[in-house]
C-alpha positions as CSV (number, residue, x, y, z in Angstrom):
1,X,-49.6,32.7,27.2
2,X,-51.5,33.2,24.2
3,X,-49.9,34.8,20.9
4,X,-51.3,37.6,19.5
5,X,-49.4,37.7,16.2
6,X,-46.4,36.2,14.9
7,X,-44.2,38.4,11.8
8,X,-41.0,37.8,10.0
9,X,-38.6,39.7,8.2
10,X,-35.1,39.4,6.2
11,X,-33.1,42.1,7.9
12,X,-29.0,42.1,7.5
13,X,-26.7,40.7,9.7
14,X,-23.0,42.1,10.6
15,X,-21.2,41.0,7.5
16,X,-24.3,42.8,5.6
17,X,-26.2,39.3,4.3
18,X,-29.0,38.5,4.8
19,X,-31.1,36.6,8.1
20,X,-34.2,36.6,9.6
21,X,-36.0,38.7,12.4
22,X,-39.1,37.8,14.2
23,X,-41.7,40.1,16.0
24,X,-44.1,37.8,18.2
25,X,-46.6,39.8,20.1
26,X,-48.6,38.6,22.9
27,X,-50.5,40.7,25.8
28,X,-47.4,41.3,27.6
29,X,-45.9,43.5,24.8
30,X,-44.1,42.8,21.3
31,X,-40.7,40.6,21.7
32,X,-38.0,40.6,18.9
33,X,-35.3,38.0,17.7
34,X,-32.7,38.3,15.7
35,X,-31.0,35.1,13.9
36,X,-27.0,34.6,13.5
37,X,-25.4,33.2,10.5
38,X,-21.8,31.1,10.5
39,X,-19.3,31.5,7.8
40,X,-17.3,29.1,9.2
41,X,-20.0,25.8,9.5
42,X,-20.0,22.4,9.9
43,X,-21.6,19.7,8.0
44,X,-23.7,17.8,11.0
45,X,-25.2,21.2,11.7
46,X,-28.4,22.0,11.3
47,X,-29.8,23.0,7.7
48,X,-29.6,27.1,7.7
49,X,-32.3,27.9,4.7
50,X,-31.5,29.8,1.5
51,X,-33.3,31.0,-1.2
52,X,-30.6,30.1,-3.5
53,X,-32.1,32.1,-6.3
54,X,-30.0,35.0,-8.3
55,X,-31.1,37.5,-5.9
56,X,-28.9,38.3,-3.1
57,X,-26.2,36.1,-4.8
58,X,-28.8,33.2,-3.9
59,X,-28.5,34.0,0.4
60,X,-32.2,35.2,0.3
61,X,-33.9,34.1,3.8
62,X,-37.5,34.8,2.1
63,X,-38.5,31.2,2.0
64,X,-37.7,30.7,5.7
65,X,-39.8,34.1,6.6
66,X,-42.6,32.5,4.1
67,X,-42.2,29.2,6.2
68,X,-42.4,31.5,9.2
69,X,-45.7,33.2,8.9
70,X,-47.4,30.8,6.5
71,X,-46.3,27.2,8.3
72,X,-45.7,28.0,11.9
73,X,-47.7,31.4,12.5
74,X,-51.2,29.8,11.8
75,X,-50.7,26.6,14.8
76,X,-49.7,29.1,16.8
77,X,-51.7,32.4,17.0
78,X,-54.5,32.6,19.2
79,X,-53.1,29.0,20.8
80,X,-52.4,28.9,24.4
81,X,-48.4,28.3,25.2
82,X,-47.9,26.4,27.9
83,X,-44.0,26.2,27.9
84,X,-40.7,26.4,25.9
85,X,-41.2,22.5,25.6
86,X,-44.4,22.1,24.3
87,X,-44.0,25.4,21.8
88,X,-40.6,23.8,20.4
89,X,-42.4,20.1,20.1
90,X,-45.0,21.6,17.9
91,X,-42.1,23.4,15.8
92,X,-40.0,20.5,15.6
93,X,-43.2,18.5,14.6
94,X,-43.9,20.9,11.8
95,X,-40.8,20.9,10.9
96,X,-40.5,16.8,10.9
97,X,-36.8,16.3,9.3
98,X,-33.3,15.4,11.1
99,X,-31.5,18.4,9.4
100,X,-34.6,21.0,9.8
101,X,-34.9,21.1,6.3
102,X,-37.7,21.7,5.8
103,X,-38.3,24.8,7.7
104,X,-34.7,25.7,7.9
105,X,-33.2,26.1,11.3
106,X,-33.0,29.9,10.7
107,X,-36.6,30.0,11.2
108,X,-37.2,27.8,13.8
109,X,-34.5,29.3,16.4
110,X,-36.3,32.6,15.2
111,X,-39.6,31.9,16.6
112,X,-38.2,29.8,19.6
113,X,-36.1,32.6,20.3
114,X,-39.1,35.3,20.4
115,X,-41.1,32.5,22.1
116,X,-38.4,32.2,25.3
117,X,-38.0,36.1,25.9
118,X,-42.1,36.6,25.7
119,X,-42.4,33.3,28.5
120,X,-40.0,35.0,31.0
121,X,-42.0,38.1,30.9
122,X,-45.5,36.2,31.1
123,X,-43.6,35.0,34.4
124,X,-42.4,38.6,35.1
125,X,-38.7,37.3,35.3
126,X,-35.1,38.4,33.7
127,X,-34.6,36.2,30.2
128,X,-31.7,35.0,32.3
129,X,-33.5,33.4,35.2
130,X,-36.7,31.9,33.0
131,X,-33.7,30.1,31.1
132,X,-32.0,28.7,34.4
133,X,-35.5,27.5,35.4
134,X,-35.4,25.6,32.1
135,X,-32.2,24.3,32.4
136,X,-33.0,23.0,36.4
137,X,-35.5,21.3,35.3
138,X,-32.7,19.1,33.6
139,X,-29.9,19.7,36.1
140,X,-29.6,21.7,38.8
141,X,-27.1,24.7,37.8
142,X,-27.0,28.5,39.7
143,X,-26.7,31.6,38.0
144,X,-23.1,32.6,37.3
145,X,-21.3,34.6,35.0
146,X,-18.9,33.5,32.2
147,X,-15.7,34.0,31.4
148,X,-15.5,36.1,28.3
149,X,-13.1,35.2,25.2
150,X,-12.3,38.2,23.0
151,X,-11.6,37.0,19.6
152,X,-9.1,40.1,19.1
153,X,-7.1,38.6,15.8
154,X,-8.7,37.1,13.2
155,X,-7.9,34.5,10.7
156,X,-9.1,31.2,8.6
157,X,-12.6,32.2,7.3
158,X,-13.1,35.3,9.3
159,X,-10.1,37.2,7.7
160,X,-8.0,38.1,4.4
161,X,-5.2,36.9,5.8
162,X,-2.6,33.9,5.7
163,X,-3.1,32.5,9.5
164,X,-4.7,29.2,9.1
165,X,-5.9,29.6,12.9
166,X,-9.4,31.2,13.0
167,X,-9.4,32.7,16.3
168,X,-6.8,33.6,18.6
169,X,-8.7,34.6,22.0
170,X,-7.6,36.3,25.0
171,X,-9.8,35.4,28.0
172,X,-8.9,37.5,31.1
173,X,-8.4,35.9,34.7
174,X,-10.3,38.3,37.0
175,X,-12.4,37.8,39.0
176,X,-15.6,39.6,37.5
177,X,-17.1,39.7,34.4
178,X,-16.6,43.5,34.4
179,X,-12.9,43.3,35.4
180,X,-12.6,41.2,32.9
181,X,-14.0,43.1,30.3
182,X,-11.9,46.2,30.9
183,X,-8.7,43.7,30.7
184,X,-10.2,42.3,27.3
185,X,-11.1,46.0,26.3
186,X,-7.3,47.3,27.0
187,X,-5.4,44.7,25.6
188,X,-7.5,45.0,22.6
189,X,-6.9,48.8,22.2
190,X,-3.0,48.5,23.0
191,X,-2.3,45.3,20.4
192,X,-4.0,47.8,17.8
193,X,-1.2,50.6,18.6
194,X,1.6,47.7,18.6
195,X,0.5,45.8,14.5
196,X,0.1,49.8,13.7
197,X,3.5,50.7,14.9
198,X,5.2,47.6,13.8
199,X,3.6,46.2,10.6
200,X,1.9,49.4,9.2
201,X,-1.9,50.4,9.1
202,X,-3.4,47.9,7.4
203,X,-2.7,45.9,10.2
204,X,-5.2,46.9,12.1
205,X,-8.4,45.9,9.6
206,X,-10.4,44.0,10.9
207,X,-12.1,40.6,10.3
208,X,-15.9,39.4,10.6
209,X,-15.7,39.1,14.5
210,X,-13.7,42.9,15.0
211,X,-10.3,41.2,15.6
212,X,-7.4,42.8,14.0
213,X,-6.3,40.7,10.7
214,X,-2.6,41.8,10.2
215,X,-0.9,39.8,7.4
216,X,0.4,37.0,9.2
217,X,1.2,33.5,8.5
218,X,2.2,32.1,11.8
219,X,0.0,31.7,15.4
220,X,3.1,32.5,17.0
221,X,3.4,35.9,15.5
222,X,0.2,36.4,16.7
223,X,0.1,35.5,20.1
224,X,3.7,37.0,20.6
225,X,2.2,40.5,19.3
226,X,-1.0,39.8,21.9
227,X,1.8,38.9,24.6
228,X,3.1,42.4,23.6
229,X,0.3,44.5,24.2
230,X,-0.6,42.7,27.3
231,X,2.8,43.6,28.6
232,X,2.7,46.8,28.0
233,X,-0.3,47.5,30.0
234,X,1.2,45.1,33.2
235,X,-1.4,42.7,32.0
236,X,0.4,39.8,31.1
237,X,-0.2,37.3,34.1
238,X,-3.7,38.3,33.7
239,X,-4.5,36.7,30.4
240,X,-4.8,33.2,29.1
241,X,-5.2,32.3,25.2
242,X,-7.9,30.2,23.6
243,X,-7.4,29.2,19.8
244,X,-10.0,28.2,17.5
245,X,-8.8,26.2,15.1
246,X,-11.3,25.1,12.6
247,X,-9.1,22.7,11.5
248,X,-12.1,21.4,9.0
249,X,-10.9,24.5,6.9
250,X,-8.0,23.4,6.3
251,X,-8.5,19.3,5.9
252,X,-7.6,17.9,2.3
253,X,-7.4,14.2,1.8
254,X,-6.6,13.2,5.2
255,X,-4.1,15.9,5.7
256,X,-4.0,19.2,7.2
257,X,-2.5,21.7,5.0
258,X,-1.7,25.0,6.6
259,X,1.1,27.5,6.1
260,X,3.2,25.7,9.0
261,X,3.2,22.7,6.6
262,X,1.7,19.6,6.1
263,X,0.6,17.6,8.9
264,X,-0.9,14.2,9.8
265,X,-3.4,14.1,13.0
266,X,-0.2,13.3,14.6
267,X,1.9,15.9,13.8
268,X,-0.7,18.5,14.3
269,X,-0.9,17.4,17.9
270,X,3.0,17.5,18.4
271,X,2.5,21.0,17.3
272,X,-0.3,22.1,19.6
273,X,1.9,20.2,22.6
274,X,4.6,22.7,21.1
275,X,2.8,25.6,21.6
276,X,1.0,24.9,24.6
277,X,5.1,24.8,25.9
278,X,5.6,28.3,25.2
279,X,2.2,29.9,25.4
280,X,-0.4,30.2,28.0
281,X,-3.3,28.4,25.8
282,X,-5.8,27.0,28.5
283,X,-8.0,25.7,25.1
284,X,-7.9,24.4,21.7
285,X,-11.6,24.9,19.5
286,X,-11.7,22.4,16.8
287,X,-8.0,21.1,16.9
288,X,-9.0,18.5,13.8
289,X,-11.3,17.9,11.4
290,X,-15.0,17.5,12.5
291,X,-15.0,14.0,11.4
292,X,-10.7,13.0,12.0
293,X,-12.2,11.3,15.5
294,X,-9.0,9.1,16.0
295,X,-7.2,12.5,15.9
296,X,-9.5,13.6,18.6
297,X,-9.1,10.8,20.7
298,X,-5.4,11.3,20.3
299,X,-5.2,14.5,21.5
300,X,-7.5,13.7,24.4
301,X,-5.1,10.5,25.5
302,X,-1.8,11.9,25.9
303,X,-4.2,14.6,28.5
304,X,-5.7,11.8,30.1
305,X,-2.3,10.4,32.3
306,X,-1.8,14.0,33.0
307,X,-5.1,14.3,34.3
308,X,-4.9,11.1,36.5
309,X,-1.5,11.5,37.5
310,X,-2.3,15.2,38.0
311,X,0.9,17.0,37.3
312,X,2.6,18.0,34.1
313,X,4.8,14.8,32.4
314,X,8.3,15.4,30.8
315,X,6.7,16.8,27.5
316,X,5.8,19.3,26.8
317,X,7.9,21.1,29.1
318,X,7.1,24.5,30.8
319,X,3.2,24.5,30.7
320,X,0.8,23.1,32.8
321,X,-1.8,21.5,30.6
322,X,-3.8,19.0,32.7
323,X,-7.0,21.3,32.9
324,X,-6.8,22.3,28.9
325,X,-9.8,22.5,27.2
326,X,-10.2,20.1,24.1
327,X,-13.4,22.1,22.6
328,X,-16.0,20.7,20.0
329,X,-17.6,22.8,17.6
330,X,-17.5,21.4,14.2
331,X,-17.4,18.5,16.2
332,X,-20.3,18.5,18.3
333,X,-22.9,21.1,15.9
334,X,-24.8,21.7,19.7
335,X,-26.2,18.2,18.5
336,X,-27.1,15.7,21.1
337,X,-26.0,12.6,19.1
338,X,-22.5,14.4,17.8
339,X,-22.0,15.2,21.3
340,X,-22.7,11.5,22.5
341,X,-20.5,10.1,19.9
342,X,-17.5,12.5,21.0
343,X,-18.1,11.3,24.5
344,X,-18.1,7.6,22.9
345,X,-15.0,7.7,21.5
346,X,-13.1,10.2,24.2
347,X,-12.9,13.0,21.6
348,X,-13.3,15.8,23.3
349,X,-13.9,17.4,26.8
350,X,-15.3,20.9,26.0
351,X,-18.3,21.8,23.3
352,X,-19.5,25.4,21.8
353,X,-22.8,25.9,22.3
354,X,-24.7,27.9,19.3
355,X,-28.4,27.8,19.2
356,X,-29.2,27.9,15.1
357,X,-27.0,25.2,14.8
358,X,-29.4,22.6,16.5
359,X,-32.7,25.2,15.6
360,X,-34.8,25.0,19.2
361,X,-33.8,26.6,23.0
362,X,-35.3,23.0,24.1
363,X,-33.2,21.4,22.3
364,X,-29.7,23.6,23.3
365,X,-30.4,23.5,26.9
366,X,-30.8,19.7,26.2
367,X,-27.0,19.4,24.6
368,X,-25.8,21.7,27.5
369,X,-27.5,19.2,30.0
370,X,-25.5,16.6,28.4
371,X,-22.3,18.4,28.5
372,X,-22.4,19.7,32.0
373,X,-23.2,16.0,32.8
374,X,-20.1,14.8,31.3
375,X,-18.4,17.8,33.0
376,X,-17.1,19.2,29.8
377,X,-16.5,22.9,29.5
378,X,-19.3,24.9,27.5
379,X,-18.3,28.1,25.7
380,X,-21.5,29.6,24.6
381,X,-21.0,31.6,21.3
382,X,-21.9,34.1,18.8
383,X,-21.7,33.1,15.0
384,X,-19.3,35.4,12.5
385,X,-22.9,36.8,10.9
386,X,-24.1,38.4,13.9
387,X,-27.4,40.7,14.7
388,X,-27.8,43.7,17.8
389,X,-29.5,40.0,19.8
390,X,-27.7,39.8,23.0
391,X,-29.9,36.7,23.5
392,X,-26.6,34.4,24.2
393,X,-25.8,36.7,27.3
394,X,-28.7,35.7,29.1
395,X,-28.2,32.0,27.8
396,X,-24.8,31.7,28.9
397,X,-25.6,32.9,32.5
398,X,-28.4,31.0,33.0
399,X,-27.4,27.4,31.8
400,X,-23.8,28.5,34.3
401,X,-22.0,28.5,31.3
402,X,-18.1,28.6,32.2
403,X,-17.0,30.7,28.8
404,X,-19.1,32.9,26.1
405,X,-17.2,34.1,22.8
406,X,-18.9,37.3,20.9
407,X,-15.6,38.5,19.2
408,X,-13.3,41.6,19.5
409,X,-14.6,44.1,22.5
410,X,-15.6,46.2,19.6
411,X,-18.1,46.7,17.3
412,X,-21.9,47.1,18.1
413,X,-23.7,43.5,17.4
414,X,-20.2,42.3,19.5
415,X,-20.2,44.6,22.2
416,X,-24.5,44.1,22.5
417,X,-23.5,40.8,24.2
418,X,-21.0,42.2,26.4
419,X,-22.8,44.9,28.0
420,X,-25.7,42.8,28.4
421,X,-23.5,40.8,31.1
422,X,-22.7,43.5,32.7
423,X,-26.1,44.5,33.0
424,X,-27.1,41.2,34.5
425,X,-23.6,41.2,37.0
426,X,-25.1,44.5,38.0
427,X,-28.4,43.0,38.5
428,X,-27.2,40.0,40.5
429,X,-25.8,42.1,42.9
430,X,-28.2,43.9,43.8
């Protein structure tokens, strides 16, 4: 494949902040990629390069755009690109830093994503199939539709309320993606009515990811409202919860300072087990701070005897927790070294996969392969600052991820990912 041109521009993400869009041209056409940006970011993530000047409150990305057009483009235009790996390695060599601080991970991922689309077109296959072929070079994995996780109530860094937990995700339990999307959308719309009737019109204002941001303080309140909405639609037995706690956001001086109280790691673990005993929770993302490995390991160690015995012990009562996914995001940041460290310390049994945390498609696939080798659950994820790009939908199918999260089943930048998965499911049934 010969790259004929490579252009970059500054566009807006869903929060109204600047981000990058790349346009890569080959003889097969023009291929576009838009880069998301997170509000709640881990300190071990690759660097998102911002201008840091007065313009756009320092959030401009013109330096990263310049790096694409003046450093990356001259190296790849009119060159034959043999593979995704060779292109990504060229970009990595041009940067040459551990955290992508020279070019910026946002510059690198934009080019890597656009090239991936172009290479799929070169092979005349759908993007998800091409990604699957790349992934199968590392680990055999059939194509599979992920189960969606809908963030229907927003808190933490994604909303202006008092909820410490950042995301309350509804995870439907139907057999097809289309059915799961329908369930998620029904619960979301009914939740809107419930919140408006019980709290008032302000309760249906939305956060960064399209979920409602009611003036609540406690996780129990949020889940009770969701369960009420589900029951109203006769769907209470068809949903589970995954919570994104994003605990690094409220970790100070060795303690977790929350609306529920001030906790040690042990105390917070006990609180989680209490929640699990009362609600159908199947996963907890970032339950502790990104470097508080002792607390992560404590939570996993309390689950290990359950898995080994194959049954639920006396505590917690009422819920089967043997399959609870303890998911790393700030902990693992799609980085192989952090993933290996988390495995060594038995800190988690699942991870979030975000391409822009690491910088290239090749590195993201390597991280996913490593996690699959550990038999971890993978949640392919959007960011709170999104574009209309639906690349992650094809990525999730291509690597056979168990889950995908792209916010609420509303707002164009969120729905784009879910609608793409509907199309993929239809294609795979043909």
